[in-house]
C-alpha positions as CSV (number, residue, x, y, z in Angstrom):
1,M,91.2,38.0,219.6
2,S,90.5,41.0,221.8
3,K,88.5,43.8,220.3
4,V,89.8,47.3,221.0
5,L,87.8,50.5,220.4
6,L,90.2,53.5,219.8
7,I,88.7,57.0,219.8
8,E,91.3,59.6,218.8
9,D,90.8,62.8,216.8
10,E,94.4,63.1,215.8
11,W,94.2,61.1,212.6
12,Q,97.9,60.4,212.2
13,L,98.3,59.2,215.8
14,G,95.1,57.2,215.5
15,Q,96.4,55.3,212.4
16,I,99.7,54.6,214.1
17,V,98.0,53.1,217.2
18,K,95.4,51.2,215.1
19,D,98.0,49.7,212.8
20,S,100.4,48.8,215.7
21,L,97.7,47.0,217.6
22,E,96.4,45.2,214.6
23,M,100.0,43.9,213.9
24,R,100.0,42.5,217.4
25,G,96.7,40.6,216.9
26,F,94.1,42.9,218.2
27,E,90.8,43.5,216.3
28,M,90.4,47.3,216.0
29,L,87.5,49.7,215.8
30,Y,88.5,53.3,215.2
31,A,86.6,56.6,215.5
32,E,87.8,60.2,215.1
33,D,85.4,61.8,217.5
34,G,83.5,61.0,220.7
35,K,80.0,60.8,219.2
36,E,81.1,58.4,216.5
37,G,83.1,56.4,219.1
38,L,80.1,56.0,221.4
39,K,78.0,54.7,218.5
40,L,80.7,52.1,217.7
41,Y,80.8,51.1,221.3
42,Q,77.0,50.5,221.4
43,E,77.1,48.5,218.2
44,H,80.1,46.3,218.7
45,H,80.7,46.0,222.5
46,P,84.5,46.0,222.5
47,D,86.7,44.3,225.1
48,V,88.5,47.5,226.0
49,V,88.2,51.3,225.1
50,V,91.1,53.6,224.5
51,L,90.1,57.2,224.1
52,D,91.4,60.7,224.0
53,I,90.0,63.3,226.5
54,M,89.9,66.4,224.2
55,M,87.8,65.6,221.1
56,P,85.2,67.3,219.0
57,N,81.4,66.6,219.3
58,M,81.8,64.7,222.6
59,D,84.9,64.6,224.8
60,G,86.3,61.5,226.4
61,F,84.8,62.3,229.8
62,S,81.3,62.5,228.3
63,V,81.8,59.2,226.4
64,T,83.0,57.5,229.6
65,T,79.9,58.8,231.5
66,E,77.6,57.3,228.8
67,I,79.4,54.0,228.8
68,R,79.4,53.7,232.6
69,K,75.6,54.2,232.7
70,E,75.2,50.6,231.4
71,D,78.6,49.0,231.6
72,K,80.6,49.1,234.8
73,L,83.3,46.6,233.8
74,T,84.7,47.1,230.3
75,P,88.2,48.6,230.8
76,I,88.7,52.2,229.7
77,I,92.1,53.9,229.1
78,F,92.4,57.6,228.7
79,L,95.0,59.2,226.4
80,T,95.7,62.7,227.5
81,A,98.0,65.6,226.6
82,K,97.1,67.2,229.9
83,S,99.1,66.8,233.1
84,Q,96.9,68.5,235.6
85,T,96.0,66.4,238.6
86,A,92.4,67.4,238.4
87,D,92.0,65.9,234.9
88,V,93.5,62.6,235.9
89,V,91.4,62.4,239.0
90,K,88.2,63.3,237.1
91,G,88.9,60.5,234.7
92,F,89.2,57.9,237.4
93,E,86.1,59.3,239.2
94,L,84.0,58.8,236.0
95,G,85.0,55.2,235.8
96,G,88.3,55.2,233.9
97,N,90.7,52.4,234.7
98,D,94.0,53.8,233.5
99,Y,95.6,56.7,231.6
100,L,98.6,57.5,229.4
101,K,100.1,60.9,228.8
102,K,101.1,61.8,225.3
103,P,103.6,61.1,223.9
104,F,103.6,57.4,224.9
105,S,105.2,54.3,223.7
106,M,103.2,51.6,222.0
107,D,104.8,48.9,224.2
108,E,103.5,50.7,227.3
109,L,100.0,51.0,225.8
110,I,99.9,47.3,224.9
111,V,101.1,46.2,228.4
112,R,98.4,48.3,230.0
113,I,95.7,46.9,227.7
114,K,96.7,43.3,228.3
115,S,96.9,43.9,232.1
116,L,93.3,45.4,232.2
117,L,92.0,42.6,229.9
118,Q,93.5,40.0,232.2
119,R,91.8,41.5,235.3
120,Y,88.5,41.7,233.5
121,N,88.7,38.1,232.3
122,D,89.6,36.9,235.7
123,Q,86.5,38.6,237.1
124,Q,84.3,37.2,234.3
125,G,85.7,33.7,234.5
126,S,85.5,33.2,238.3
127,S,84.2,29.7,238.9
128,D,83.0,30.5,242.4
129,A,81.2,33.8,242.4
130,S,80.3,33.4,246.1
131,A,83.9,33.8,247.0
132,D,83.8,37.3,245.7
133,V,80.8,38.3,247.9
134,V,81.6,39.5,251.4
135,Q,79.7,41.3,254.1
136,I,81.1,44.6,255.3
137,G,79.0,45.7,258.3
138,Q,75.5,46.2,256.9
139,Y,76.7,46.1,253.3
140,I,77.1,43.2,250.8
141,F,80.1,43.8,248.6
142,N,80.1,41.8,245.3
143,Y,83.5,42.2,243.8
144,T,82.7,40.4,240.6
145,K,79.7,42.6,239.9
146,Q,81.3,45.6,241.4
147,T,78.3,46.4,243.6
148,L,77.8,47.5,247.2
149,T,74.3,46.8,248.5
150,R,72.4,47.8,251.7
151,N,68.7,47.4,252.4
152,N,68.0,46.7,248.7
153,N,69.9,49.9,247.6
154,T,72.7,49.1,245.3
155,E,75.7,51.3,244.5
156,F,77.7,50.4,241.4
157,L,81.4,50.8,241.9
158,S,84.1,51.7,239.4
159,H,86.8,49.2,238.6
160,R,89.3,51.0,240.8
161,E,86.8,51.5,243.7
162,A,86.1,47.7,243.7
163,E,89.8,46.9,243.6
164,I,90.6,49.1,246.5
165,L,87.7,48.0,248.6
166,R,88.6,44.4,248.0
167,R,92.1,44.9,249.3
168,L,90.8,46.7,252.3
169,S,88.2,44.1,253.1
170,D,90.6,41.2,252.6
171,N,92.9,42.9,255.2
172,R,90.1,43.9,257.6
173,N,91.4,45.5,260.8
174,Q,94.9,45.5,259.4
175,V,96.9,48.3,257.9
176,M,97.0,48.1,254.1
177,E,100.1,50.0,253.0
178,R,99.4,52.9,250.7
179,K,102.5,52.2,248.6
180,T,101.4,48.5,248.1
181,I,98.0,49.6,246.7
182,L,99.5,52.2,244.4
183,L,102.1,49.9,242.9
184,D,99.5,47.1,242.5
185,L,96.8,49.2,240.8
186,W,98.6,52.2,239.3
187,G,102.0,50.8,238.7
188,D,103.9,53.5,240.6
189,D,103.4,55.6,243.7
190,S,103.8,59.1,242.1
191,F,102.2,62.2,243.5
192,F,99.4,62.2,240.8
193,N,98.5,58.6,241.5
194,A,98.6,59.1,245.3
195,R,96.2,62.1,244.9
196,S,93.9,59.9,242.7
197,M,93.8,57.1,245.3
198,D,92.9,59.7,248.1
199,V,89.8,60.6,245.9
200,F,88.8,56.9,245.7
201,I,89.1,56.4,249.4
202,T,86.9,59.5,250.0
203,K,84.3,58.1,247.7
204,I,84.4,54.6,249.3
205,R,83.9,56.2,252.7
206,R,80.9,58.0,251.4
207,Y,79.4,54.8,250.1
208,L,79.8,53.2,253.5
209,K,78.6,56.1,255.6
210,E,75.2,54.6,256.5
211,D,76.8,52.1,258.8
212,P,78.5,54.2,261.6
213,R,80.5,51.1,262.7
214,I,82.5,51.1,259.5
215,Q,85.6,53.2,259.4
216,I,88.5,53.6,256.9
217,V,91.2,55.0,259.1
218,N,94.1,56.9,257.6
219,I,97.3,55.7,259.3
220,R,99.5,58.7,258.6
221,G,102.5,58.0,256.5
222,V,101.7,54.3,256.2
223,G,98.3,53.5,254.7
224,Y,94.7,52.7,255.5
225,K,92.8,50.3,257.8
226,L,89.2,49.2,257.2
227,I,87.5,48.6,260.6
228,F,84.0,47.1,261.2
């Protein structure tokens, strides 16, 4: 039974989501504000976190920042009434894995929860961890641990950053189509998601900048190519 932490200040919506997920076999933890939600996270270590962005005491961005200081892997899904690209991008930058705009269907939320849990379990259950460790120029990329290491300096990647870098490294010196990555990781190639992926690519370039031989080339209108 997977344990889901729901942090949502709209009590009526929170109860609907909580009851619906419990009916489908999930163990639920529920908080009505960010501060209370963070406390529940620290006490119970849920398998996935579903949280609103705009909340009293501590907003969803702040909760995510605190979680990601110690936990880089547990999936986080944002619930948001906002549609601005900047908010969506900020959520991913802080380490969120997915988002849903209100109003949303319970079926869609459940599908996304199950998808993220499957990816997380695949990472945790890998029987051959060495297969997930590759060298990229002067860096060692550990996909399972979501780390990038050079000269004993380690950068912890978000889930999306690790997923994108893995796809680029698996297709080294080949063009990785933009649409393929978007459909695989975001589920669609909308404008908002495309902008979000551009932000991740920029961050990955920054992580790899100490080795001048490494380039992530933008093939205009097609995709990206990792060269080293």
